[in-house]
C-alpha angles and dihedrals in degrees: 000000000000130000119350122245090255092051092049090050091053093046092052096043116111119253116265107246093225093065095052112099129191139206136176118246121178092339094311127108111230124195120212146156121245119249096241090053092052092052091046090053091050090053091047097048104032099027129245091276096035101083141035136201122212126184106221099180137001118183132178105224099176139015133169142161113237110194104296097348137071131228131195139173129202139192116206133184118205132187121209118202119194124187109215108180108297093345132085118214121195128191131175132210135189119213139175133211138178134186143182118210145157094256133037092238094055092047093052093044095050094043093049092047091049091051092049092050091048092050091048092053092049093050095047093045089072089069096066152282096314089069096048102271092135091057089069090056093062114021095175102059134038122210110279125220114252118257119226113244122230141077121293116212119232127223127182099167115136113262122207113247115257093015128116112233131182126234124192117231120187117209145114120285094203133075122275093247091058095055119081127190092257096047098044094098091050090052094056112107135173115242126188119213129182121240119194119201122188117241111266120244117257112285095020122119120250116280119253124206124199127190108209128209090245094073146313097285110118118235108217119207112195144120119282113270117235098224094190089068096054120108088255098039127207120216115255114252106204119202116205117161093185090058092050089054090048092052092047090054091062122089120263113277092224107041104008094236126143145252099048138186127231106247119198113222100233095197094055094085136019114278119263128191108271094342128116123219119268116294090242088074097065132119132183120260130167117241093260097051092039090057092043091054093051092048092051092065097200101078097181092055091047092057091046090054089052090047092230128137101212099179094062091046091050090051092051092050092049093050093045094052108029099033 
């Protein structure tokens, strides 16, 4: 007796698109499953007491101190043992992991954990699609979620700001596999969804919302909101490429060498997801000191050690170039 019929069905099932993640490595987009999801799937399919993981070897292959931080890389070999009825199945996987941290202990810990997780995923992937085996078959595309078939009505009527309006969307409520060519018309239903549109600022034209045939995401057509004038304002983040080139043409503030790079003072404005501070808060740094600053982590302390007041210098450069 080996795997049960239910276990075999789960192992052969395609991966759900929503659990596939992606990251860019050396210019290529790689698709992968997270370690916690792999372990959760093993518990679900094999049972909490139906499988074991054993670390056979964990070796630090590289370590180095980079300025004020520490880096390490590990190779780890893991063995997975699965009990399938009266049989025992064993698979091995080799994984790598690297990390950069503020202390040597943290760097080694994170790198070794990453290598162990990578090895576990490689070993479990040999059991079937649920553990990411199908991702190795096509490394360029991840499974895509299915689109509901049916026509989506369009509406471009003005909607009063701050109100909740209803838009009719026509489409099937059942899965694609359940709809045949002859029954497609019978499966079409009319669904009403609410759309909330913020009230426009004074002087702006009414907001229009359109539902496109590509999906149910509304396309909003309106004037750009000036966020700095809102009740809870957001700092302006000015973008000026000419000023960045001007700053880069100046000598490095630390050593006086050229060419330089325009460094954005990260503490000059509140942090925003994926957005740099305004270009007016930039100062020139050579490549070496620019890299050293980023590796330090605490930017304010780095400038204090250099005995340089960067904000005043950034203001002088902005006034000299823009004004």
